[in-house]
C-alpha positions as CSV (number, residue, x, y, z in Angstrom):
1,M,-38.5,-80.8,-17.1
2,T,-42.1,-81.3,-17.8
3,L,-44.7,-81.0,-15.0
4,R,-45.2,-84.8,-15.1
5,D,-41.4,-85.3,-14.8
6,R,-41.4,-83.0,-11.8
7,K,-44.3,-84.7,-10.2
8,N,-42.7,-88.1,-10.5
9,R,-39.1,-87.3,-9.8
10,P,-37.7,-89.0,-6.6
11,G,-36.9,-87.2,-3.4
12,P,-38.8,-85.2,-0.7
13,K,-41.7,-83.2,-1.8
14,K,-42.5,-79.6,-0.7
15,I,-46.0,-78.1,-0.5
16,L,-46.8,-74.5,0.0
17,A,-50.4,-73.7,1.1
18,L,-51.7,-70.1,1.3
19,D,-54.9,-68.9,3.1
20,G,-57.5,-66.5,1.7
21,G,-57.8,-62.9,3.1
22,G,-57.9,-60.2,0.4
23,I,-55.3,-57.5,0.7
24,L,-54.1,-59.2,3.9
25,G,-52.4,-61.5,1.5
26,L,-49.5,-59.0,1.9
27,I,-48.9,-60.6,5.3
28,S,-48.3,-63.9,3.5
29,I,-46.1,-62.2,0.8
30,E,-43.7,-60.8,3.5
31,V,-43.4,-64.2,5.0
32,L,-42.7,-65.7,1.6
33,E,-40.1,-63.1,0.9
34,R,-38.2,-64.2,4.1
35,I,-38.4,-67.9,3.0
36,E,-37.2,-67.0,-0.5
37,A,-34.3,-65.0,1.0
38,L,-33.2,-67.9,3.3
39,L,-33.4,-70.4,0.5
40,R,-31.3,-68.1,-1.8
41,E,-28.7,-67.8,0.9
42,R,-28.6,-71.6,1.6
43,E,-28.4,-72.6,-2.1
44,G,-26.0,-69.8,-3.1
45,R,-28.5,-68.8,-5.8
46,P,-29.5,-65.1,-5.7
47,D,-32.0,-65.7,-8.6
48,L,-33.8,-68.6,-6.9
49,V,-37.6,-68.3,-6.8
50,L,-40.0,-70.3,-4.8
51,A,-41.1,-72.3,-7.8
52,D,-37.6,-73.8,-7.8
53,Y,-38.2,-75.2,-4.4
54,F,-41.9,-76.0,-3.9
55,D,-43.4,-78.9,-5.9
56,L,-47.1,-78.0,-5.2
57,C,-48.5,-74.6,-4.5
58,A,-52.1,-74.5,-3.1
59,G,-54.2,-71.4,-2.4
60,T,-57.7,-70.1,-1.7
61,S,-58.9,-66.7,-2.7
62,T,-56.1,-64.2,-2.4
63,G,-53.9,-67.3,-1.6
64,A,-54.9,-68.7,-5.0
65,V,-53.6,-65.5,-6.7
66,I,-50.3,-65.6,-4.9
67,S,-49.8,-69.4,-5.3
68,T,-50.5,-69.1,-9.0
69,L,-47.9,-66.3,-9.4
70,V,-45.4,-68.4,-7.4
71,S,-46.1,-71.4,-9.7
72,L,-45.5,-69.2,-12.7
73,G,-42.0,-68.6,-11.5
74,M,-42.3,-65.0,-10.3
75,S,-40.1,-63.7,-7.5
76,V,-41.7,-62.6,-4.3
77,D,-40.5,-59.1,-4.9
78,T,-42.4,-59.0,-8.2
79,I,-45.5,-60.5,-6.6
80,R,-45.3,-57.9,-3.8
81,S,-45.1,-55.1,-6.4
82,F,-48.2,-56.4,-8.2
83,Y,-50.2,-56.4,-4.9
84,I,-49.1,-52.9,-3.9
85,E,-49.9,-51.5,-7.3
86,C,-53.1,-53.4,-8.0
87,G,-54.4,-54.3,-4.6
88,P,-56.4,-51.1,-4.1
89,A,-58.2,-51.8,-7.4
90,M,-58.7,-55.5,-6.7
91,F,-59.9,-55.4,-3.1
92,D,-61.6,-52.1,-2.5
93,R,-65.2,-52.7,-1.3
94,A,-66.1,-49.0,-2.0
95,S,-66.6,-49.7,-5.7
96,L,-68.8,-52.8,-5.1
97,L,-72.0,-51.2,-6.7
98,E,-70.0,-50.2,-9.7
99,R,-68.5,-53.7,-10.0
100,L,-71.9,-55.3,-10.1
101,N,-72.5,-53.6,-13.4
102,Y,-69.3,-54.9,-15.0
103,E,-69.2,-57.6,-17.6
104,Y,-67.6,-60.6,-16.0
105,E,-64.4,-60.4,-18.0
106,S,-63.9,-56.6,-17.6
107,E,-64.2,-55.9,-13.9
108,P,-61.0,-54.7,-12.2
109,L,-59.9,-58.0,-10.6
110,A,-60.5,-59.9,-13.8
111,R,-58.5,-57.4,-15.8
112,K,-55.6,-57.4,-13.4
113,L,-55.5,-61.2,-13.4
114,Q,-55.5,-61.3,-17.2
115,S,-52.7,-58.8,-17.4
116,V,-50.4,-60.4,-14.8
117,I,-51.0,-64.0,-15.9
118,G,-50.7,-63.2,-19.6
119,P,-50.6,-65.5,-22.7
120,D,-49.8,-69.2,-22.8
121,R,-46.4,-68.7,-24.4
122,E,-44.1,-65.8,-24.6
123,G,-44.6,-63.8,-27.8
124,E,-48.2,-64.9,-28.3
125,A,-51.0,-62.4,-28.8
126,A,-52.2,-60.7,-25.6
127,D,-55.6,-62.3,-26.0
128,A,-54.2,-65.8,-26.1
129,L,-54.4,-66.1,-22.3
130,A,-52.8,-68.9,-20.5
131,T,-54.9,-72.0,-19.6
132,L,-54.7,-74.1,-16.5
133,G,-52.7,-76.6,-18.6
134,T,-50.1,-74.0,-19.6
135,E,-46.5,-75.1,-19.6
136,R,-45.6,-71.9,-17.9
137,L,-46.7,-73.3,-14.6
138,R,-43.6,-74.8,-13.1
139,T,-45.2,-76.6,-10.2
140,L,-48.3,-78.5,-9.5
141,L,-51.0,-75.9,-8.6
142,M,-54.2,-76.4,-6.6
143,V,-56.9,-73.6,-6.6
144,V,-59.8,-74.0,-4.1
145,T,-63.1,-72.8,-5.5
146,R,-66.7,-73.2,-4.5
147,N,-69.2,-74.2,-7.2
148,A,-72.4,-72.6,-6.2
149,T,-74.3,-74.4,-9.0
150,T,-73.5,-77.8,-7.5
151,D,-73.3,-76.4,-3.9
152,S,-69.8,-78.0,-3.3
153,P,-66.2,-77.1,-2.9
154,W,-64.2,-77.6,-6.1
155,P,-60.4,-77.9,-5.7
156,I,-59.0,-77.6,-9.2
157,T,-55.5,-78.7,-10.1
158,N,-53.2,-78.8,-13.1
159,N,-52.1,-82.3,-12.3
160,P,-51.7,-83.9,-15.8
161,D,-52.8,-87.3,-14.4
162,A,-56.0,-86.1,-12.7
163,K,-59.3,-87.6,-13.8
164,Y,-60.8,-84.3,-15.1
165,N,-57.5,-83.2,-16.8
166,D,-57.6,-85.8,-19.5
167,R,-57.2,-83.9,-22.8
168,A,-59.6,-86.3,-24.5
169,R,-62.5,-85.1,-22.3
170,S,-64.8,-82.4,-23.6
171,D,-64.8,-80.9,-20.1
172,C,-61.0,-81.1,-19.5
173,N,-60.1,-78.6,-16.8
174,L,-56.7,-77.9,-18.4
175,E,-58.5,-76.0,-21.2
176,L,-59.9,-73.5,-18.7
177,P,-58.4,-69.9,-18.8
178,L,-56.0,-69.8,-15.8
179,W,-57.1,-66.3,-14.9
180,K,-60.8,-67.4,-14.7
181,V,-59.9,-70.3,-12.4
182,V,-58.1,-67.9,-10.1
183,R,-60.9,-65.3,-10.3
184,A,-63.4,-68.0,-9.4
185,S,-61.5,-68.6,-6.2
186,T,-61.5,-64.9,-5.3
187,A,-65.2,-64.1,-5.9
188,A,-65.9,-63.2,-2.2
189,P,-69.7,-62.7,-1.7
190,S,-70.5,-59.0,-1.0
191,Y,-67.2,-58.0,-2.5
192,F,-67.2,-59.3,-6.1
193,P,-69.7,-60.7,-8.5
194,P,-69.6,-64.5,-9.0
195,E,-67.5,-66.0,-11.7
196,V,-69.3,-67.8,-14.6
197,V,-67.2,-70.7,-16.1
198,D,-68.2,-72.9,-19.0
199,I,-66.8,-76.4,-18.5
200,G,-67.6,-78.6,-21.5
201,P,-71.3,-78.3,-22.2
202,R,-72.2,-77.0,-18.8
203,R,-72.1,-73.6,-17.2
204,F,-71.3,-73.2,-13.6
205,V,-71.3,-70.2,-11.2
206,F,-68.4,-70.0,-8.7
207,V,-67.9,-68.0,-5.6
208,D,-65.0,-67.5,-3.2
209,G,-63.2,-70.7,-2.2
210,G,-63.0,-69.2,1.3
211,V,-66.7,-69.9,1.7
212,T,-65.8,-73.6,2.2
213,T,-64.0,-75.5,4.9
214,Y,-60.7,-74.8,3.0
215,N,-59.9,-71.1,3.4
216,N,-56.8,-72.7,4.9
217,P,-56.0,-75.4,2.3
218,A,-53.0,-77.0,4.0
219,F,-54.5,-80.4,5.0
220,L,-56.5,-80.6,1.8
221,A,-53.2,-80.1,-0.2
222,F,-51.6,-83.0,1.8
223,V,-54.6,-85.3,1.1
224,T,-54.6,-84.3,-2.6
225,A,-50.9,-85.1,-2.9
226,T,-51.1,-88.5,-1.2
227,T,-54.5,-90.1,-1.8
228,G,-54.8,-92.5,-4.6
229,P,-57.8,-91.1,-6.7
230,Y,-56.0,-87.8,-7.2
231,H,-53.1,-89.6,-9.0
232,I,-50.3,-87.6,-7.5
233,N,-49.4,-90.4,-5.0
234,W,-46.5,-88.8,-3.2
235,K,-45.0,-90.6,-0.3
236,A,-45.9,-89.5,3.2
237,G,-43.5,-89.2,6.0
238,E,-41.8,-86.5,8.1
239,R,-38.6,-86.8,6.1
240,D,-40.5,-87.3,2.8
241,M,-42.8,-84.3,2.7
242,L,-42.8,-80.7,3.9
243,V,-46.0,-78.6,4.2
244,V,-45.5,-74.9,4.7
245,S,-48.8,-73.1,5.5
246,V,-49.0,-69.3,5.6
247,G,-52.0,-67.3,6.9
248,T,-53.3,-63.8,6.5
249,G,-53.7,-62.9,10.2
250,D,-56.1,-64.1,12.9
251,Y,-57.5,-62.8,16.2
252,A,-60.0,-63.9,18.8
253,R,-63.3,-62.4,18.0
254,E,-64.4,-62.0,21.7
255,Q,-67.7,-60.4,22.6
256,P,-67.6,-60.2,26.4
257,D,-70.8,-58.1,26.7
258,L,-72.9,-60.3,24.4
259,S,-76.3,-61.1,25.7
260,P,-78.8,-63.8,24.4
261,S,-81.3,-61.1,23.5
262,Q,-78.8,-59.7,20.9
263,M,-78.6,-63.0,19.0
264,N,-81.5,-62.4,16.7
265,L,-81.8,-63.5,13.0
266,L,-79.8,-60.6,11.8
267,Y,-77.0,-61.2,14.3
268,I,-76.9,-64.9,13.3
269,A,-76.9,-64.1,9.6
270,K,-74.1,-61.6,10.0
271,N,-71.8,-63.7,12.3
272,T,-72.4,-67.4,11.6
273,P,-70.6,-67.6,8.2
274,G,-67.4,-66.0,9.5
275,A,-67.5,-68.1,12.7
276,L,-67.8,-71.3,10.6
277,M,-65.0,-70.3,8.3
278,N,-62.7,-69.4,11.2
279,A,-63.4,-72.7,12.9
280,A,-62.8,-74.6,9.7
281,S,-59.5,-72.9,9.1
282,A,-58.4,-73.6,12.7
283,G,-59.5,-77.2,12.1
284,Q,-57.3,-77.6,9.0
285,D,-54.3,-76.2,11.0
286,M,-54.9,-78.6,13.9
287,L,-55.1,-81.6,11.6
288,C,-51.8,-80.6,10.1
289,R,-50.2,-80.3,13.6
290,V,-51.7,-83.6,14.8
291,F,-50.7,-85.7,11.8
292,G,-47.6,-83.7,10.9
293,K,-44.4,-82.9,12.8
294,C,-45.0,-79.3,13.7
295,L,-42.0,-77.1,13.9
296,S,-43.6,-73.6,14.0
297,G,-47.0,-72.1,14.8
298,N,-48.9,-69.9,17.2
299,P,-50.9,-71.6,20.0
300,I,-54.2,-73.0,18.8
301,D,-55.8,-72.6,22.2
302,R,-54.9,-72.6,25.9
303,E,-55.5,-76.3,26.3
304,I,-53.4,-77.9,23.6
305,G,-51.0,-75.0,22.9
306,D,-49.0,-75.1,19.7
307,L,-48.5,-78.9,19.5
308,I,-44.9,-78.4,18.6
309,G,-43.2,-81.7,19.6
310,A,-46.5,-83.3,20.6
311,G,-47.4,-86.9,19.8
312,G,-50.2,-88.0,17.5
313,P,-52.2,-91.0,16.6
314,T,-49.6,-92.4,14.2
315,G,-46.1,-93.6,15.0
316,E,-44.1,-91.5,12.6
317,K,-45.7,-88.2,11.6
318,L,-47.0,-88.0,8.0
319,F,-45.1,-84.9,7.1
320,T,-43.1,-82.0,8.5
321,Y,-45.2,-78.9,9.1
322,M,-44.7,-75.2,9.6
323,R,-47.6,-72.7,10.1
324,Y,-46.8,-69.0,9.8
325,D,-49.5,-66.6,10.8
326,A,-50.0,-63.3,12.7
327,D,-52.1,-62.7,15.8
328,V,-53.5,-59.3,14.8
329,S,-55.3,-58.7,18.1
330,R,-54.0,-55.8,20.3
331,K,-52.1,-58.3,22.4
332,G,-50.6,-60.1,19.4
333,L,-49.4,-56.9,17.7
334,D,-47.8,-55.8,20.9
335,A,-46.0,-59.1,21.1
336,L,-44.7,-58.5,17.6
337,G,-43.3,-55.1,18.6
338,L,-46.0,-53.2,16.8
339,P,-47.8,-51.1,19.5
340,D,-48.5,-48.3,17.0
341,V,-50.4,-50.5,14.5
342,N,-54.1,-50.3,14.9
343,P,-55.7,-53.8,15.0
344,A,-58.7,-52.6,13.0
345,H,-56.4,-51.6,10.1
346,V,-55.0,-55.1,9.7
347,Q,-58.0,-57.4,10.2
348,L,-60.2,-56.7,7.2
349,L,-59.7,-58.1,3.7
350,D,-60.4,-54.7,2.1
351,S,-58.0,-52.6,4.2
352,V,-56.4,-51.1,1.1
353,R,-55.7,-47.8,2.9
354,Y,-53.4,-49.5,5.4
355,I,-51.1,-51.5,3.1
356,D,-48.0,-50.1,5.0
357,E,-49.3,-51.4,8.3
358,I,-50.2,-54.8,6.8
359,Q,-46.7,-55.2,5.4
360,R,-45.2,-54.3,8.8
361,V,-47.2,-57.1,10.4
362,G,-45.9,-59.6,7.7
363,K,-42.3,-58.5,8.1
364,A,-42.5,-58.8,11.9
365,V,-44.0,-62.4,11.7
366,A,-41.3,-63.3,9.1
367,A,-38.5,-62.0,11.3
368,K,-39.8,-63.7,14.4
369,C,-41.0,-67.1,13.1
370,V,-39.2,-68.1,9.9
371,K,-36.0,-69.9,10.7
372,A,-33.5,-71.5,8.2
373,E,-33.1,-74.6,10.4
374,D,-36.8,-75.5,9.9
375,F,-36.1,-76.2,6.3
376,A,-33.1,-78.5,6.9
377,G,-33.4,-81.8,5.1
378,F,-35.7,-80.4,2.4
């Protein structure tokens, strides 16, 4: 089945959306392992992979890495092994000064992505690296990037019918190296140097897709899949579309002792970007719960709760929705049965020394929240 055949085949469509978060992507991976195991049991297929089930995989930053590996048909166990083996090299802030001296194509994250994505076709030379248009991608893929040159978010897909994926164009996105597209989405400021990408006659500088309103790309993925100009045109409806959104941990960043005198320019410069990103991510989640039929998710706030079963502005909801994420505050970890996990060890995207604790959080969320019945009908 070609990608276009899969895009156009009848039946319900399933979307997987993965947040950014560096090495905390291991939380998402443990949730995905639980989903894969339940689907294997339901279908009676011990070799089933998530690319057999999901029709569109969307991701930002570390979520772009994981969604790409899912789309390539890797099992979650293989993806987990890659993160455990390569995560310390990919996400360790300690080597930042050294990284700034690397050539763009030789710094550690770039090399790891090149090695795991590999060539366009099996048996080709190692330097014939896969492009965004590779036939090896088994699902539609959306990678959220931020083009610093144009000062705008750039969600890039491999949809064969998208405007900028026309093979006749000199700037066809499908000709871009796949590893470079993913690397562009992961170029977190202060962690990695930007990614430079030549698209047709123009050169663009990209930074982390998380530095947009789409660090959680779930609602953007829904819009891309259903809105006319994107040329996917899937049918919306709570029985026609499933959106599964997986986070990398969240917590209330309370400052009960904050005084106005502390809020100087340095404080604002340090805290405002993160505050805006967190608010945008929560906004994407809330949109999905309002317009989708929400079956799973932590409370958004104390006023509206989790919106499970809540009505919305439309008659029938536009899709069925699950949100799996961890509350990594002290209170949240205690509720997951993890009183010995230090919250500070599972809240930062470069916590490479605490991979075991991060995995324990992911496994606890998966065991508590991922239920086979939520996937019924899809």
